[in-house]
C-alpha positions, 0 to 999 in steps of 0.5 A, spaced: 091 106 483 092 114 485 094 120 481 101 120 485 103 112 484 101 113 478 106 119 476 112 117 480 111 110 476 111 114 469 116 118 471 120 113 472 120 109 467 121 115 463 127 117 466 130 110 467 128 106 460 134 110 456 139 111 462 143 106 463 141 104 470 135 099 469 128 101 469 125 094 470 129 094 477 127 100 479 118 099 478 120 093 481 122 096 487 119 102 488 113 099 490 116 093 495 119 100 498 114 103 499 109 099 500 104 100 493 100 094 490 103 091 484 101 098 478 098 092 473 099 089 466 094 094 464 099 101 467 105 097 464 103 097 457 101 105 458 108 106 461 112 102 455 107 105 449 109 112 452 117 111 451 116 107 446 112 114 442 118 118 446 123 115 442 120 114 435 118 121 436 126 123 437 129 120 432 123 120 427 127 124 421 132 116 422 126 112 423 123 115 416 130 114 413 131 107 415 126 104 414 124 107 407 130 104 405 130 098 409 123 097 404 128 099 398 132 094 400 128 089 399 124 091 393 129 094 390 135 091 392 138 097 394 143 096 399 146 103 402 148 105 407 141 106 411 139 100 409 145 096 411 143 100 419 136 098 419 138 091 416 143 092 423 138 094 428 133 088 426 139 083 426 141 086 434 134 085 436 133 077 434 137 075 440 133 079 445 127 077 441 129 069 442 130 069 449 124 074 451 120 068 448 123 062 450 125 064 457 120 070 459 117 064 465 123 063 467 125 070 468 118 072 471 119 067 476 126 066 478 129 072 476 125 078 480 129 077 487 132 084 490 138 080 490 138 078 483 137 086 482 142 088 487 148 083 483 146 085 477 146 093 477 153 093 481 156 087 476 154 090 470 155 097 473 163 095 473 162 093 466 159 099 464 166 103 467 171 099 464 168 100 457 168 106 457 174 108 461 178 103 455 173 103 449 177 107 444 171 111 443 173 112 435 168 109 430 161 111 429 154 107 429 155 106 421 162 103 422 158 097 425 159 090 422 155 084 422 159 081 428 159 087 432 152 087 431 151 079 434 155 081 440 151 087 442 144 083 440 146 078 445 148 083 450 141 086 449 138 079 450 141 080 457 138 085 459 132 081 460 135 079 467 131 085 472 137 090 474 142 089 468 138 096 463 138 094 456 141 101 454 146 100 459 148 094 456 148 096 449 152 101 451 157 098 454 157 092 448 158 098 443 163 102 447 167 096 448 167 095 441 169 102 440 164 107 438 164 114 442 159 115 447 154 118 442 153 113 436 153 108 442 147 111 446 144 113 439 145 105 437 142 103 443 136 107 443 134 105 435 135 099 437 130 100 443 124 101 438 123 093 436 124 091 443 120 095 446 114 095 440 115 088 442 115 087 449 109 092 448 106 087 443 106 081 447 104 085 454 097 087 450 096 081 447 096 078 455 092 084 457 087 083 451 085 075 455 085 079 461 077 081 464 076 087 469 076 094 469 080 098 466 083 106 470 083 109 464 085 115 468 091 113 470 093 109 464 093 116 459 096 120 465 102 114 465 102 115 457 103 121 457 108 122 463 112 117 461 112 119 454 114 127 455 120 125 461 123 119 456 124 125 451 127 129 455 132 124 457 134 122 452 134 129 449 139 131 455 143 125 455 145 125 448 147 133 449 151 131 455 154 124 454 161 126 452 162 131 457 160 127 463 162 120 460 159 114 464 162 115 471 155 118 474 151 112 473 156 107 474 157 111 481 149 111 482 149 103 480 154 102 485 149 105 491 143 103 489 147 096 489 149 096 495 142 099 498 140 093 496 144 089 499 144 093 506 136 093 505 134 086 503 140 082 507 
């Protein structure tokens, strides 16, 4: 992998992981469109590590507070508001974890086609627009109930299908449940931490079973570029989302989906 390819793929991962436009779709499509060889498992692990570092660094105070409260709830049985939110993040992660374990091979084999990506890009883009326009946008993330998070967690499980967008579908569910755009985005980003950690760990285990040379230069570059771009993406998205809304991302998804249908079919 050359330097330009590594930078472009890592930048794409960093920018699309937390925007509601599907990082997996873009990482599948860009190499196809440009005729590149598959970037390989090691590079996938690197860019996932980069985005994980970005979200943990950006929310480091929240993460520290939630972790301490979570451990306190186990050791001292103190269920504070932070502990409750931490347990809700755990609960929201379970559906995606179970779905990934049970259906990963099916998804990798049958659901990575341009047609699937085009249809999910369009379909879930429309749902995002409807939820953004019709949601009450009056609740904060600390108002979520157990059933609210079950629905958001089930929605997150759908994001294993390429083109759906993990952040997009969780924000869609949160907006439909009445959260503000900022609250929906914040909870989606917090929910991403265990999911990206699990996905990265799983890919690392797969990588450990492989043999062959490792391009450490591309891996380190990919990690750095993905981390910086993801951090900036989170920062500006949270600052702008209440003003710009989800419409630009909905329009982008519709145009991208239409482009894919024309290009491949």
